[in-house]
N, C-alpha and C positions, 0 to 999 in steps of 0.2 A: 439603561446606563448603570453600571456597577459603581457603588459609592466606596471610595477609598477610606478605610477606617482611620488611617493616619491623618486624614484631613478633617476629621470631625472634632469639634470642641463642644462639650456639654457643660454648661455652667448656669448658675442662677445668680440673682441679685438679692442680698439679704441686708436688712436695715430695720431701723425703728420706723413707726408710722410717720408719714409725711416728710421723709428725708429725701424723696425724689426718685425712688426706684422705677415707678411706672413712667415718669417723664423720661428717664434714661432709656427705658425700653422703646418709647416713641422715637428717640433719636437713632437707636439702632435700626428700627424699621425704616426710617427715613434714609440713612446713609447706605444701607444695603439694598434699597429700592425693593424691599419685600412687599410694601404696600404703595400703590401709586399715589402721587401727590393729591389727586382729587379725592381719594378715599381716606387719606391720612387725617386724623383728628386727634386732639389731646386726649390722653388716657385711653388709647384705642383698645387695650386689652381689658379694661374695666367695662364690661358689657352691661352691668347693672346700673340703673340711674342712681341708686343710693351710693354705690362706689364712687361715681363721678362727683356727686354733691358733697360727700364727706371727705373725699380725697384719700380713701383707704382702699386696699385690695382685700376683698372678701374671699374670693376663690382664685386659686392659682391658675395661670394660663400659659401653656407652652407655645413656642413659635419657632419654626425653622427658617433660617436666613442664610442666603448665599453671599459670600464676600470673596471676590477673586475666585480661587479654586478651593476655598474652605467652606465648610458647612457649620454654622453656629446653631446649636439647639439651646435656646434661652428659655428659662422658666421664671416667670414673674410671680414671686411667692408672696403670700400674706405676711404682714409684719407684726400683727397683733398677737399677744400671748394666747388668745383663745384658739388660734389656728396653728399652734406650735407643732402639733403632730404632722400636719400637712407640710410644714416647713422641713421637718426632719426627713420625711419621705422624699421631698423634692431634692434635698441634699444628697440622699442616697442614690438619686438618679443622675448625679453630676460628678465630674472630676474636679471642678473648680467653682469658686464663688467670688463675686465682687462684693466686698464689704464696703457699703456706702454709708458715709457719715456726713451729716449736715454741718456745714462750716459755721452756721449761726447757733447751733444747739449742742454740738459735740456728741460724744458717745453717750448712749442711753441704755436702759436696762435690756430692752429687747435686742439692741445691737449686740450686746455682750452675749446674751443667751444664744442667739443664732450663730454668732461667731464661734463660740465654744462647741456648738453642735457640729459646725463645719470642721473644726480642728480635730474633734473626736473621730470624725469620718475620714480623716487624712486627706481633706480637700486642699487643693492649692488656692490660697486666698490672696486676692489682689486688693490692697487697701486704697480706697478712693475717697477724697474729700470733695463733696458736692456743694453747689450753690456758691462758688467763689466769686460770682458776679454780684452777689448781694452787698449792699453798702455796709452792713453790720457783720460781715464775715470775719471770723477770727481764725484764719488759716494756720498760723504758727501755733496757736494754743491747741487747736484740735490735732495738729500734727504731733505735738508733744504727747497728747493723750494716747494716740495710737501707738507711739513708740513705747511709752511707759506701761501701757496696759497689755499689749500683745507682743511687744518686742520687735516690731517692724523696724527696718532701717529707713532713714529719711529718704534715701534714693528710691525706695520701693513704692513710696506713696505718690499717687497721681492726684493733682489738683484739676478739678473738672467742673464744668457748668453743663448739667444735663439740659437746661433750658435753651442755651444758645449753641450747644454742641462744641464749645471750646475744649480742646485737648481730647476729643473723642477718638480721633485717629491714633493718638498715642496709646489710649486704652486698648483699642483693637489690636495693635501690634503686641502689646503685653499679653493679651488673651491668647494670641496665636503662639507666642514664644514660651509663655510661662505655664499655661494649663496643658496638661498632657492629653494625648488622644485616648479614647476609651480602650480598655482591655477587653478580654472575652474571646471565646473561641466559637466560631460559627459551626464547627463540627460536633460540639458537645450537645447534650440534651438541652432543650429549650428552657431558659429561665428568664421570665419577664416580670419586672417589678411594676405593680399597679400603684401610681402615685396620685390618681384622681379619677373621677368618673362622673358621668351625667346621663340623663335619660333623653333619648331622641325619639320623637313620636313615630318615625318610620323605621329606624334601624335598631331600636331597642336600647339597651344599656351600652354606652360607649366607655371603654376602659382606656385611660391614658397610660401608656406603658413605656418603660425603658428596657430594651433588650440587653440582658447581661451576657447570656450565652445563647447559641443556637440561632434559628431563623424561623420566620412565620410566613406562610403563603396563604392566599385567599382560599377559603374552604377547608383549612386545616382543622382537625378535631382537637380541641383544647380542653383544659381543666383548670378551675380555681382550686389551689391546693388546700386552703383552710377548710372549705366546706365540701370539697370533692364534687362541685357542680360542673357537669360537662356542658360544652357549647361549641358552636361552629364559628370560625372566623368569617363572617358573612362579608366583611369589608375591612381592609387595612389601609393605613395611610399616615400622613403627617399633617401638621398644622402650619398655616401661613399668615394669619391665625385661622383662616377657613380650613375645613377638612378637605385634603387633596388625596384621593384614592391612588394607591400604587399596588404593584403585584407582589412585592417582597420587602420584608423588614428583616434586617440582619443585626447581629450582635453589635452593640455600640450605638445603635440608632434610637431615637425617641419618636414615638408616633401614637397611633390609636388602633383599637380593635373594636369593630361593631359586632357585639355578641349575639344580638337578636333576643336576648333575655328581657323579660318584662319587669323583673323585680330587682331594683337597684341595690337592695340590701345584700344581694349575693356577691356583689363586686365591691370588696372592701379595700380601702386605701392601705397599702403596705403588704397586700397579699402577693403570692407568686403564681403566675400563669405558666403552665407547662403542657406537654402533650398528653393526649388521652388515647390509649391507656397510660397510666402513670409509669414512667421509666423505673427500672430496678435501681435500688439503692439511691433514690432521689432525695436530695436535701434542699429544702426551700431556702430562700433568702432570709437573712436574719432581720430582726427588728419589727416584725409584724405585731400589731396590737389590735384587739377588738375595740372599736370606737365606744367609749364609755362616757355618758353625760355626767357632768360634774355639778351643774347648777339646775335646779328645777323651779318652774313657776307654773301656777295655775292660770289659765286664760279663759275668760268667760265672755260670750257675746253680750253686749248691752241689751240687745233684743233677743230673748230666748228662742225666738222663731228662727234665728240665724245659726242654731247649733249644727244642723246638717251642712249648712254652707261652710262653717268653720272646719268641719271634718273633711269635706272635699278639698278645701283650700290647703289644709295641712298635708293631705295626701299628694297634691300636686307639687307642693313645695318640697316634699321629701324626695321627689324624683330628681331634683337637682342638688339636694343636700342630704346625703345618706346618713350623716351624723345626727339628724333630727329624730327624736323618739317621742311618742305621745300616747297617752291612755286616758279614757274618759273618767271624769270625776263629777261629783255632785255636791253642791253646797245648799244648805237650807236658806241661805241669804242671797246668794248670787246665781243659783240655778244650776244648769248643766254646762259643763265646759270640759277642758282637757288639761291634764298635767303634762307639761312638755319638758323634756330634758335637753339641755344645751351644753356646749363646750365651755361657755363662760358668759359673763355679763354682756359683753359686746355682741356676742352671738345671739343672745336673747333679745337685745335691743334691735338688732338687724332683722331678725325673724318677725318680731311684732310689727315693725314698720312695714315690712313687705306684705304681711297679712292685711294691714289696714290700707295700704296704697294700691297694691296689685289686685286684691280681692274685695275691696270696698267693704271692709268689716270694721265695726266699732267694738273695741275690746276693752275689758277690764282685766288687769293682771295683778296677781298677788305679789307680795314681797318674795324675793328669791330665797330658796331653801336648799338644803343639801341632803344627801342620803346618810342615814344612820344605820348601824348594824346592831341588832339586838339578839342576844343568845338567851333562849328560854331555859327554864329549869327542866322542863319535860324533854327528855331525849337530847338535851343540849342542842336543839334545833336553832338555826340562825336565820333570822328574817331581816328584811330591809324595811325601814319606815321613812316616810317623807314628810309627814305632817303630824301634829299632836294627836289627831283622832286615830292615827295608826298605832300609837304606843299602847302596848298591852298593860294590864293591871300590874302594878309594881311587884306584887307577890309572885307573879309568874316569871319575872325577869331575873336571869342569872348575871348578865353582864351587858353593858351598852358600850358601843364604840362610835367615834366620830372621825371623819376624814381629816387628815393633816396634810399640809402642803409645805413645800420649801419656797420661800419668796426671796427674790433678789431685788434689792432697792439700790438705785444709783442716784446719788444726790450731791449737790454742792455742799462743801463741808460746813458752811455757816448754818445750815438747817439740820445738822446732825442731832442736836439735843432735842429739838421738837419731834423729829421722826422716831428717835429711840423712846421717848415718852409715849408716843402714839402706839408703837409696837408693844411696849410693856403693858399698856392698858388693853391691848387686844389679845392678851394671853400668848404673845409670841416669845420664843426663846432664841436668843442670839447664838448663832453658830460661828460666824466669822465676820470680821471687820477689816477692811483693807483700804488704805489711802492710796489714791492714784492721782498725784498732783493735787489740784484743788477739788477733786471729786472723791467721794467715798462710796465704796461698795459694801453694802450690808447684806448678810445672809441670815435669814431667820427660819425657824420652824413655827408654823401657826395653824390653828384650826381653820378649815375652809369656811366655816360659818362666819367667822370674824371678817374674812375677806369680802363676802357677799353682803355683809351688814354695813354698807356705806364706807368701807375702808378706803376705796379709791378717792372719794371726794375729800375725806379727812386728810389723806396723804397730800393731796394737791393743796389743801389749805395750810397744812403744816410746813410746806416747802415753797409756798407762793407759786405753785405750778411747775417748779423746776425738777422735782423728783420723778423718776419713772420706775415702773415695777414689772417684774416678770415672775411667774410662778409655775410650779410643776407639782403634780400629785406625788405624795410619799407613801402613805399607808393609813389604815384605820388603826387608831389607838384607843385604848380603854379610857372612857370618860364617864363621869357620873351625870347622866342626862335625866332630867326630871321635867314634868309637865306642870306649868302654871295654869290654873283654871281661873276664869273671871266669873264672878257672880254679881248680877245686878238685881237689887231688891231680893237678895238671897236665892236667886235662881241662876243656875249655871248657863252660860252662853258659850256653847262649844266652838263656834267659829272664831272666837277671840282668844282661845287658848294658845299658848306658845311653849316651845321646847327650849330649855336653857340648861346650863351647867349649874349644879347645885350651889356651888360657891357664889354664883352671880344671881341666885334666885331672889334674894331680898332686894338688891339694887334694881333688878328688872321689874319686880313687882311694884315697887314704889313709883317708878317711872311710868309704868303702864297705867296704874290707877290715876295718876295726875293727868295723863294724856286723855283718858276716857272722861274724866271730869270736865275737861275743857271742850270736848266735842259733843257730848251727849246733852241735848237740850233739857232745861228744867221741866219738871212735870207738875201736876196739881198736888203731888205729895212728895215727901222727902224720899230720896233714892240713895241707899248705901251702895257704894262700889267696893267690892272686896276681891282681892287677888289671893288665891289659896294654893298651897302646896300640900297635897295629900290630906286635905281636910283641915289643915292649920292655916289660919288667916295670917298672911305676911304683910299686907298693906290694905289700908282702907281710906277712902275719900267719900264725902257725902255731898250730893247735889241737893241744895236747899229747895224747898217747895216754893211755888209761886204763892205770894201772899196777897190775897184780895182783902181790901178794907171793907168788911161787911158792916162796919159801924158808920160808914160815911154818910148814910142817909139820916143819922140821928143828929139832932141839934138841941142838946140839953135834955132836960127831963130826968126821970128816975135812972140812976146809974145801974140798977139791976137789969134794965133792958139791954144795956151794952154788954154786961157779963153773960147774959142769956144767949145773945147772938154769937159771942166768941166761943162759948161752950158748944153750941150747935155746929159751928165751923170745925172745931177740933174733933168732934165726934165723926163728922163726915170725912175728914182727911184720914182718920184712923181706919175707917172702913175702906177707903180707896187704897190705902197702903196695904191692907190685908188682902184685898181681892183684885186690885188693879194691876195691869201689866205695864212695864216700862216701855214707852214708845221710843224705839231706837231707829232713827232714820238710816237709810242705806249709806249716806255719806259718812256716818260714824264708823261703819265697818270698813269702808274703803280707806278712810284715813289711817286705820290700823294696818290694813292689808297691803295697800299700795306701796310701791317703792318710794 
């Protein structure tokens, strides 16, 4: 049966975390009878248990639904900033978007970020206020926010309860009438956008695709444009959300291609699939980006015998998460492990939880770090460094750069002062400030290192939990990066070294010295803690020695006996201090390293 392109509606649901987009998807599946009642369950498209427990969408999931004589291709997208690239590629696969806003929370940062992405992509946007059945819903207030922020008319905004299905039929009518059918020409050369992928044990890499032009038949010879990797369409089909094989996919449709490839890294989100050999004068679809990790963490198994198990677990996880990257590292304190690159802090948290739960691993993770760029004097060669141990000798360095990001904060106006103070203390530079009713939109430039250094929790504290944040990478900017070394009993301890901006070196050094004093136990001798920059001591704390009362056994008598014992004790401690090593428990390192 040939599918009429004019009857296709491709759309997605975009919103902030926990505003109800997955619940809305459940109602769509129910009303279109795509999934039978006995198989329908809450958060059906969230296949991972962590997604269900946390109420978040980690990986997008497409589904085809039939309603009357129309076909709906719905993509349930992630809402968190860590997955914003996936959201942008999902938007590129659609003609329309449902902008879902929680009636109890209002517009938040990721709502705005995704909405502006949709506007830039010229998508038809349907504004929807969700959770109107809640007793604390502020429908009029949120409606005014949508009108003031995006310029919607009051008549365009739909009040909805995704939980009960109230006004869902009204939304479906608007989708049919307001979202345009897909464009594209079936007779032109094949152009298919890859917006997701995963690894299937029998069918190899599965590419989620939206056909822009052309058509695909089973056994067609195809090509990934970015890396020129050829493959055969061993199976094509669509999602219900199960994979349903069909014989033909045409321009305007959303479906999947079973490539038979064994390496998921060859199938990148945002890439263009076309025919093999490559057609003449072929131009790929715009917007493709290589997946680039933004936050790095070292993970070590508590039991070093689990190192091989950790490697195999990461390899298996990479089959369903192509954005994951990892390389082996070694620590004199923590043993062998892996430096893992993530899209953001939530992504890192999710990966660690999956490793521990699904693969039965006990892991130690270091504090998040970012990539720095260092230009050397010799040949002006540029290298990447991720930890203090990677930093070359200062005499070899010509220039250092650190990653900067643009952050967008959306907050109630009463917390504006607190948040501006926080941003100022985090080396952020104000770009724009805009009042939207009782809300304020703040745009800053800020070093990424400041973001991963507990900025999220400080922002929540400064705003009593009401502020939300979105960010995007800008560029690497020149910064004066230096390494602070920690010396215990005048001996350097490399695992405790940190990278900082020179202007913050003194403040960081004092804080680090005090922290070490609190966590390193007292020894039989006095231990100086020194934090140095290039051989110059910036901060010092001293851990006092245990004092044993060697004169306790004396009860009167000649006072010279007392002085003799004290001199003997002093001489022994001096020898200990000269030859003894500081006993540093592993907990002391973890207190510095762990998040």
